[in-house]
C-alpha positions as CSV (number, residue, x, y, z in Angstrom):
1,M,-98.0,6.5,164.7
2,T,-99.2,10.0,163.7
3,Q,-97.1,12.7,162.2
4,Q,-97.3,14.8,165.3
5,R,-96.1,11.9,167.4
6,Y,-93.3,11.2,165.0
7,R,-92.2,14.8,164.9
8,A,-92.1,14.9,168.7
9,L,-90.0,11.8,168.9
10,A,-87.6,12.9,166.1
11,E,-86.9,16.4,167.3
12,W,-83.8,15.8,169.4
13,P,-82.4,13.0,167.2
14,L,-82.7,15.3,164.2
15,M,-81.0,18.2,166.1
16,A,-78.1,15.8,167.0
17,T,-77.8,14.7,163.4
18,A,-77.7,18.4,162.2
19,L,-75.0,19.2,164.8
20,V,-73.0,16.2,163.6
21,F,-73.4,17.4,160.0
22,L,-72.3,20.9,161.0
23,A,-69.3,19.6,162.9
24,A,-68.1,17.4,160.0
25,Y,-68.6,20.2,157.5
26,A,-66.8,22.8,159.7
27,W,-63.9,20.4,160.3
28,Q,-63.6,19.7,156.6
29,V,-63.7,23.4,155.6
30,I,-61.7,25.1,158.4
31,G,-59.1,22.3,158.6
32,R,-58.8,21.9,154.9
33,V,-58.8,18.1,155.4
34,E,-57.7,16.0,152.5
35,G,-57.1,12.4,151.8
36,T,-58.6,9.6,153.9
37,G,-59.8,12.1,156.5
38,A,-61.7,14.0,153.9
39,D,-63.3,10.8,152.7
40,W,-64.5,10.0,156.3
41,L,-65.9,13.4,156.8
42,E,-67.7,13.2,153.4
43,A,-69.1,9.8,154.4
44,I,-70.4,11.3,157.7
45,M,-72.1,14.1,155.8
46,W,-73.8,11.8,153.4
47,V,-75.1,9.5,156.2
48,T,-76.6,12.5,157.9
49,W,-78.1,13.7,154.6
50,C,-79.7,10.3,154.2
51,I,-81.2,10.6,157.6
52,F,-82.8,13.9,156.6
53,V,-84.1,12.3,153.4
54,L,-85.7,9.5,155.5
55,D,-87.2,12.2,157.8
56,Y,-88.8,13.9,154.8
57,A,-90.2,10.6,153.5
58,A,-91.6,9.7,157.0
59,N,-93.3,13.1,157.3
60,L,-94.8,12.7,153.8
61,W,-96.0,9.2,154.6
62,L,-97.5,10.1,157.9
63,A,-99.2,13.3,156.8
64,E,-103.0,13.2,156.9
65,N,-103.3,14.9,153.5
66,R,-100.1,14.0,151.7
67,R,-100.8,16.1,148.6
68,Q,-101.5,19.2,150.8
69,W,-98.4,18.6,152.9
70,F,-96.2,18.1,149.8
71,V,-97.4,21.4,148.3
72,R,-96.9,23.3,151.6
73,N,-93.4,21.9,152.1
74,L,-91.9,22.2,148.7
75,H,-88.9,23.9,150.4
76,E,-88.2,20.7,152.3
77,L,-88.0,18.8,149.0
78,V,-85.7,21.4,147.5
79,I,-83.4,21.1,150.6
80,V,-83.1,17.3,150.4
81,A,-82.8,17.4,146.6
82,L,-79.7,19.6,146.4
83,P,-76.9,17.5,147.9
84,F,-74.6,18.0,145.0
85,F,-74.1,21.8,145.6
86,R,-71.8,21.7,148.6
87,P,-72.6,25.1,150.2
88,L,-76.3,24.4,149.7
89,R,-76.0,21.4,152.0
90,L,-76.0,23.9,154.9
91,L,-79.7,24.6,154.1
92,R,-80.5,21.4,156.0
93,L,-79.3,23.1,159.1
94,V,-82.6,24.9,159.2
95,T,-83.6,21.8,161.1
96,L,-81.7,23.3,164.1
97,L,-83.9,26.4,164.0
98,S,-87.2,24.5,163.5
99,V,-86.4,22.1,166.4
100,L,-85.3,25.0,168.6
101,H,-88.5,26.8,167.8
102,R,-90.6,23.9,168.9
103,T,-88.6,23.1,172.1
104,V,-88.1,26.6,173.6
105,G,-90.3,28.1,176.3
106,E,-94.0,28.3,176.1
107,T,-94.2,32.2,176.1
108,L,-94.2,34.0,172.9
109,R,-91.5,36.4,174.0
110,G,-89.2,33.4,175.0
111,R,-89.7,31.8,171.6
112,V,-88.9,35.0,169.7
113,V,-85.8,36.0,171.7
114,T,-84.3,32.5,171.7
115,Y,-85.2,31.9,168.1
116,V,-83.7,35.2,166.9
117,A,-80.5,34.8,168.9
118,A,-80.0,31.3,167.7
119,S,-80.8,32.2,164.1
120,A,-78.4,35.1,164.0
121,A,-75.5,33.1,165.5
122,L,-76.1,30.1,163.3
123,L,-76.5,32.2,160.2
124,V,-73.2,34.0,160.8
125,F,-71.4,30.7,161.5
126,V,-72.9,28.9,158.5
127,G,-72.4,31.9,156.2
128,A,-68.8,32.0,157.2
129,L,-68.3,28.3,156.5
130,A,-70.1,28.5,153.2
131,V,-68.2,31.4,151.8
132,L,-64.8,30.0,153.1
133,D,-65.6,26.7,151.4
134,V,-66.1,28.5,148.1
135,E,-63.4,31.2,148.4
136,Q,-60.4,29.5,149.9
137,W,-59.6,27.6,146.7
138,A,-60.5,30.4,144.3
139,P,-57.7,32.4,142.7
140,D,-57.4,36.1,143.8
141,A,-59.8,35.5,146.6
142,K,-60.0,38.0,149.5
143,I,-61.4,35.6,152.0
144,T,-58.9,32.8,152.8
145,T,-59.2,32.2,156.5
146,F,-62.1,31.4,158.8
147,G,-61.5,34.7,160.8
148,D,-61.8,36.7,157.6
149,A,-65.0,34.7,156.7
150,L,-66.5,35.3,160.1
151,W,-65.8,39.0,159.9
152,W,-67.3,39.2,156.4
153,A,-70.4,37.2,157.5
154,T,-70.9,39.5,160.5
155,A,-70.6,42.7,158.5
156,T,-72.9,41.3,155.8
157,I,-75.7,39.9,158.0
158,T,-75.8,43.2,159.9
159,T,-76.1,45.1,156.5
160,V,-73.0,47.1,157.4
161,G,-70.8,46.0,154.5
162,Y,-67.4,47.6,155.1
163,G,-66.2,46.6,151.7
164,D,-62.7,45.6,153.0
165,M,-63.5,42.0,152.1
166,Y,-65.8,40.7,149.5
167,P,-66.4,37.2,148.0
168,I,-65.9,36.3,144.4
169,G,-68.9,34.1,144.4
170,R,-72.2,35.9,144.9
171,L,-74.7,33.1,145.7
172,V,-73.7,32.7,149.4
173,A,-73.5,36.5,149.8
174,T,-77.0,37.0,148.4
175,A,-78.5,34.3,150.6
176,L,-76.8,35.7,153.7
177,M,-77.8,39.3,153.0
178,M,-81.5,38.3,152.6
179,S,-81.3,36.2,155.8
180,G,-79.7,39.2,157.6
181,I,-82.6,41.4,156.6
182,A,-85.1,38.8,157.8
183,V,-83.3,38.4,161.2
184,L,-83.2,42.2,161.7
185,G,-86.9,42.4,160.8
186,V,-87.7,39.8,163.5
187,V,-85.5,41.7,166.0
188,T,-87.3,44.9,165.3
189,A,-90.7,43.3,165.5
190,S,-89.9,41.5,168.8
191,I,-88.7,44.8,170.3
192,A,-91.8,46.6,169.2
193,S,-94.0,43.8,170.5
194,W,-92.2,44.0,173.9
195,L,-92.7,47.7,174.1
196,V,-96.4,47.4,173.3
197,Q,-96.8,44.7,175.9
198,R,-95.0,46.9,178.5
199,V,-97.3,49.8,177.7
200,E,-100.4,47.5,178.0
201,D,-99.1,46.1,181.3
202,T,-98.6,49.6,182.7
203,A,-102.0,50.7,181.5
204,E,-103.6,47.7,183.2
205,S,-101.7,48.4,186.4
206,V,-102.9,52.0,186.5
207,A,-106.4,51.0,185.7
208,E,-106.4,48.4,188.5
209,A,-105.0,50.9,191.0
210,V,-107.7,53.4,190.1
211,E,-110.5,50.8,190.2
212,E,-109.4,49.2,193.4
213,P,-111.0,51.7,195.8
214,V,-114.2,51.5,193.9
215,R,-114.2,47.8,194.1
216,V,-113.7,47.9,197.9
217,E,-116.6,50.4,198.3
218,V,-118.8,48.2,196.1
219,A,-117.9,45.1,198.2
220,E,-118.7,47.0,201.4
221,L,-122.0,48.2,200.1
222,V,-122.9,44.7,199.0
223,A,-122.0,43.4,202.4
224,E,-124.1,46.1,204.1
225,I,-127.1,45.3,201.8
226,A,-126.9,41.7,202.6
227,L,-126.8,42.5,206.4
228,L,-129.8,44.7,206.1
229,R,-131.7,42.1,204.2
230,R,-131.0,39.5,207.0
231,E,-132.1,42.0,209.6
232,I,-135.4,42.8,207.7
233,A,-136.0,39.1,207.4
234,E,-135.5,38.5,211.1
235,L,-137.8,41.4,212.0
236,R,-140.5,40.0,209.7
237,E,-140.2,36.6,211.4
238,H,-140.6,38.1,214.9
239,R,-143.3,40.6,214.0
240,P,-146.5,39.8,216.1
241,L,-149.6,38.7,214.1
C-alpha cells in the first residue's frame, strides 16, 4: 500500500465522514440540542475526529519521506491537535475542499470554478455555524439566530461589512475575513485566466484563418512538384539510348 493508493481509496470515505461531522455540528448548534441528544451528537463528532486522526497517522506512516511529509503538513497536525476548541473543529472540514479538488474535472478551469464555488459556500456556512456557536450563549450578543449568523458571514466574507451585526468574539471573524480575501483573490485570478485564455484562443483562430490559404497553396505546390518529378522519371525511363 502506497500513500497515493491510500489517498485514492480514502477520498470518498473521508468526505462522507466530514459531512457527518458537519451535519452533527450543525444540528447541535442550530437546534441548541441539550441533554442526551447533545451527548449523542458530541459522541458522533468525536468518532469522526478519531477517524481524521487515524487518516493523519496513516498518511504519515505511508509517506516515502516521513520527516519531509511531517514538516510540509504541519497544518494537518495543528488541525487534529485542536479538538478542545469547539469552533476550531470546523477546520477539519478543509478535507471537503481537498477531496473536492482532487475529484473534480481534469481541466484547470473546471477545477478552479468548482473549487471556488464550493469554498465560498462552505466557508459561509461554516463561518455562520462557528459564530453562532460562540455568540448564542454570550450576554449582549447581536447574533442569536442562524439567519443572523448567515447574513453576517455573507457580509463578512464578501468584505462588505454592513456593521448592523457584529460578533463579540473576534477569532472566528478574523479567520472568516482572511478566508474571504483568499476566495475573492482566487475568483479574480480565475476570471483573469479565463479572459487571457479567450484572447489566446481568438488569436489562434485568426492566425489559423490567415494561414489556411497559404497552407492550401503550399500543399498544391507540393503535389504539383511530386507530379512533375514522376513525369520526369517516366521520361528518363523511356528515353532512347
